[in-house]
C-alpha positions as a Markdown table, in Angstrom:
| # | Residue | x | y | z |
|---|---|---|---|---|
| 1 | Met | -14.8 | -47.9 | 2.8 |
| 2 | Arg | -17.4 | -47.2 | 5.4 |
| 3 | Arg | -21.1 | -47.5 | 4.5 |
| 4 | Asn | -23.4 | -44.8 | 6.1 |
| 5 | Asn | -24.7 | -47.3 | 8.7 |
| 6 | Asp | -21.4 | -48.0 | 9.7 |
| 7 | Ile | -20.7 | -46.5 | 12.9 |
| 8 | Gly | -19.2 | -49.1 | 15.2 |
| 9 | Gly | -15.6 | -48.3 | 16.6 |
| 10 | Met | -16.1 | -44.6 | 15.6 |
| 11 | Pro | -16.2 | -41.4 | 18.3 |
| 12 | Ile | -19.4 | -40.0 | 18.9 |
| 13 | Glu | -19.9 | -36.4 | 20.4 |
| 14 | Ala | -23.5 | -37.4 | 22.4 |
| 15 | Ala | -24.9 | -41.0 | 23.0 |
| 16 | Ile | -27.0 | -43.0 | 20.8 |
| 17 | Asp | -30.5 | -42.5 | 21.4 |
| 18 | Thr | -32.1 | -46.0 | 20.9 |
| 19 | His | -35.4 | -44.7 | 22.4 |
| 20 | Ala | -38.5 | -45.9 | 20.5 |
| 21 | Glu | -40.8 | -43.4 | 19.5 |
| 22 | Pro | -44.5 | -44.4 | 18.8 |
| 23 | Trp | -45.2 | -44.8 | 15.4 |
| 24 | Ala | -47.2 | -41.9 | 13.4 |
| 25 | Pro | -50.1 | -42.5 | 11.1 |
| 26 | Trp | -48.1 | -41.8 | 8.4 |
| 27 | His | -45.0 | -44.4 | 9.5 |
| 28 | His | -48.0 | -47.3 | 9.2 |
| 29 | Arg | -48.7 | -46.1 | 5.4 |
| 30 | Val | -44.7 | -46.5 | 4.8 |
| 31 | Asp | -44.7 | -49.6 | 6.5 |
| 32 | Ala | -47.9 | -51.1 | 4.9 |
| 33 | Met | -46.3 | -50.2 | 1.3 |
| 34 | Arg | -43.2 | -52.0 | 1.9 |
| 35 | Arg | -45.1 | -54.9 | 2.8 |
| 36 | Val | -47.3 | -54.6 | 0.0 |
| 37 | Leu | -44.6 | -54.3 | -2.7 |
| 38 | Gly | -42.3 | -57.0 | -0.9 |
| 39 | Asp | -45.1 | -60.0 | -0.5 |
| 40 | Ser | -45.0 | -63.2 | -2.1 |
| 41 | Thr | -47.4 | -62.0 | -5.5 |
| 42 | Arg | -45.7 | -58.8 | -6.8 |
| 43 | Gln | -41.9 | -59.2 | -4.9 |
| 44 | Leu | -40.8 | -56.0 | -6.6 |
| 45 | Val | -38.9 | -54.5 | -3.1 |
| 46 | Ser | -36.5 | -57.1 | -1.0 |
| 47 | Leu | -35.7 | -56.4 | 2.3 |
| 48 | Asp | -31.8 | -56.7 | 1.4 |
| 49 | Glu | -32.6 | -54.4 | -1.8 |
| 50 | Leu | -34.4 | -51.9 | 0.6 |
| 51 | Arg | -31.5 | -52.3 | 3.3 |
| 52 | Arg | -29.0 | -51.4 | 0.2 |
| 53 | Ala | -30.9 | -48.6 | -0.9 |
| 54 | Met | -31.2 | -46.6 | 2.3 |
| 55 | Glu | -27.3 | -46.9 | 2.9 |
| 56 | Asp | -26.9 | -45.7 | -0.9 |
| 57 | Leu | -28.3 | -42.5 | 0.5 |
| 58 | Pro | -26.0 | -39.0 | 1.0 |
| 59 | Pro | -24.3 | -39.1 | 4.3 |
| 60 | Glu | -26.2 | -35.8 | 5.0 |
| 61 | Leu | -29.4 | -37.4 | 4.2 |
| 62 | Tyr | -28.7 | -41.2 | 6.3 |
| 63 | Thr | -27.5 | -39.1 | 9.2 |
| 64 | Gly | -30.1 | -36.3 | 8.8 |
| 65 | Leu | -33.3 | -38.5 | 8.3 |
| 66 | Gly | -35.7 | -40.6 | 10.5 |
| 67 | Phe | -35.7 | -44.3 | 9.6 |
| 68 | Phe | -39.3 | -43.8 | 8.0 |
| 69 | Asp | -38.3 | -41.0 | 5.6 |
| 70 | Arg | -35.0 | -43.0 | 4.6 |
| 71 | Arg | -37.2 | -46.1 | 3.8 |
| 72 | Val | -39.5 | -43.9 | 1.4 |
| 73 | Leu | -36.6 | -42.5 | -0.4 |
| 74 | Ala | -35.1 | -46.0 | -0.5 |
| 75 | Ile | -38.7 | -47.8 | -1.6 |
| 76 | Glu | -38.6 | -44.8 | -4.4 |
| 77 | Ala | -35.0 | -45.4 | -5.7 |
| 78 | Ile | -36.0 | -49.1 | -5.9 |
| 79 | Leu | -39.0 | -48.5 | -7.9 |
| 80 | Ile | -37.3 | -46.1 | -10.2 |
| 81 | Glu | -34.0 | -48.6 | -11.1 |
| 82 | Lys | -36.4 | -51.2 | -11.5 |
| 83 | Gly | -38.4 | -49.0 | -14.1 |
| 84 | Val | -41.5 | -49.6 | -11.9 |
| 85 | Leu | -42.3 | -45.5 | -12.2 |
| 86 | Thr | -40.1 | -42.7 | -12.8 |
| 87 | Arg | -39.2 | -39.6 | -11.2 |
| 88 | Ala | -41.4 | -37.6 | -13.7 |
| 89 | Glu | -44.1 | -39.5 | -12.7 |
| 90 | Ile | -43.9 | -40.1 | -9.2 |
| 91 | Glu | -43.3 | -35.9 | -8.8 |
| 92 | Thr | -46.3 | -35.6 | -10.9 |
| 93 | Glu | -48.1 | -37.5 | -8.4 |
| 94 | Val | -46.4 | -35.5 | -5.3 |
| 95 | Glu | -47.3 | -32.4 | -7.0 |
| 96 | Arg | -51.6 | -33.5 | -8.0 |
| 97 | Asp | -51.9 | -34.5 | -4.4 |
| 98 | Ala | -50.2 | -31.6 | -2.8 |
| 99 | Ser | -52.8 | -29.3 | -5.0 |
| 100 | Asn | -56.2 | -31.6 | -3.5 |
| 101 | Gly | -54.5 | -31.1 | -0.2 |
| 102 | Thr | -54.4 | -35.2 | 0.2 |
| 103 | Val | -50.5 | -35.2 | 1.1 |
| 104 | Thr | -50.3 | -34.9 | 4.8 |
| 105 | Asp | -47.6 | -35.0 | 7.4 |
| 106 | Ala | -50.2 | -37.1 | 9.6 |
């Protein structure tokens, strides 16, 4: 069975865009979060786990989201799987931050 990321040899409608976009500020925050969670002290999220969780996303999410969007969802999934956080805790914090105006797209 092919995984979402396994597109080798498949027909495509358009060329794959390999142009690198500049990182948005939130991309740096996601990368920092991944580094902290995977450092030698915490060892909560390994790169292999992160890759697996990204590839486990439903195909419509995997192909419809950008790299850092997929990475955030993968980190969330791993932390829930390991019992570090619950979905309810994450949703509560997101709602709190949104109501305080601390969640931004930048």
